[in-house]
C-alpha positions in Angstrom: 101.7 123.2 100.5 103.0 120.3 102.5 104.1 116.9 101.3 100.9 115.3 102.6 98.8 117.7 100.5 100.9 117.0 97.4 100.4 113.2 98.0 96.7 113.7 98.2 96.7 115.8 95.1 98.7 113.1 93.3 96.2 110.4 94.3 93.3 112.7 93.1 95.1 113.1 89.8 95.4 109.3 89.5 91.7 108.9 90.2 90.9 111.5 87.5 93.1 109.7 85.0 91.5 106.3 85.8 88.0 107.6 85.5 88.8 109.5 82.3 90.2 106.3 80.8 87.1 104.4 81.8 84.9 107.0 80.2 87.0 107.3 77.1 87.6 103.6 76.5 84.5 101.7 77.5 86.2 98.3 77.2 88.6 99.1 80.0 85.9 100.5 82.3 85.5 98.9 85.7 82.6 101.1 86.8 83.0 104.3 88.9 84.1 102.6 92.1 86.4 100.1 90.3 88.1 102.9 88.3 88.5 105.0 91.4 90.2 102.1 93.3 92.4 101.3 90.3 93.4 105.0 90.0 94.4 105.1 93.7 96.5 102.0 93.5 98.0 102.8 90.1 98.9 106.4 91.2 100.5 105.2 94.5 102.4 102.5 92.7 103.8 104.8 90.1 104.7 107.6 92.5 106.4 105.2 94.9 108.3 103.5 92.1 109.3 106.5 89.9 109.3 109.0 92.7 112.8 107.8 93.7 114.0 109.6 90.6 113.5 112.9 92.5 109.9 114.0 92.2 108.4 112.6 95.3 106.4 114.9 97.6 109.3 115.3 100.1 111.7 116.4 97.4 109.2 118.8 95.9 108.9 120.7 99.3 112.5 120.0 100.5 113.8 123.6 100.8 110.5 125.2 102.0 109.5 126.3 98.6 107.5 124.3 96.0 109.4 123.2 93.0 106.7 123.6 90.3 108.6 121.6 87.7 108.8 118.6 90.0 105.2 119.0 91.0 104.1 118.9 87.4 106.2 115.8 86.7 104.7 114.2 89.8 101.1 114.9 88.6 101.8 113.6 85.1 103.3 110.4 86.5 100.3 110.0 88.8 97.9 110.6 86.0 99.7 108.0 83.9 99.7 105.6 86.9 95.9 105.8 87.1 95.5 105.1 83.4 97.9 102.1 83.5 96.3 100.9 86.7 92.8 100.6 85.1 94.2 98.9 82.0 96.2 96.4 83.9 93.4 95.5 86.4 90.9 95.1 83.5 93.3 92.8 81.7 93.9 90.8 84.9 90.1 90.6 85.4 89.7 89.2 81.9 92.5 86.7 82.3 91.1 85.5 85.6 87.5 85.1 84.3 88.4 82.9 81.3 87.0 79.4 81.4 89.6 76.7 81.2 
């Protein structure tokens, strides 16, 4: 597994988390396309921010083998990033649509 494949897997996990949040909590749903976009951006934001702690794709594959523990942490952070991305974008949408 290369670092690129791990990155794509992380983004897919963020999309799954965002769409699962939209299905579970209807008030945070942005529709299928909106949830998917929020999941992509939330996942990338969290992996880029928190990946510096040692579970970015390059560190996972640094010695030629895959560190399963770091991969699982990466996927959990990516899933959480998708969830937070949907919630934050929905709240931002509500704030911006308020009549003054």
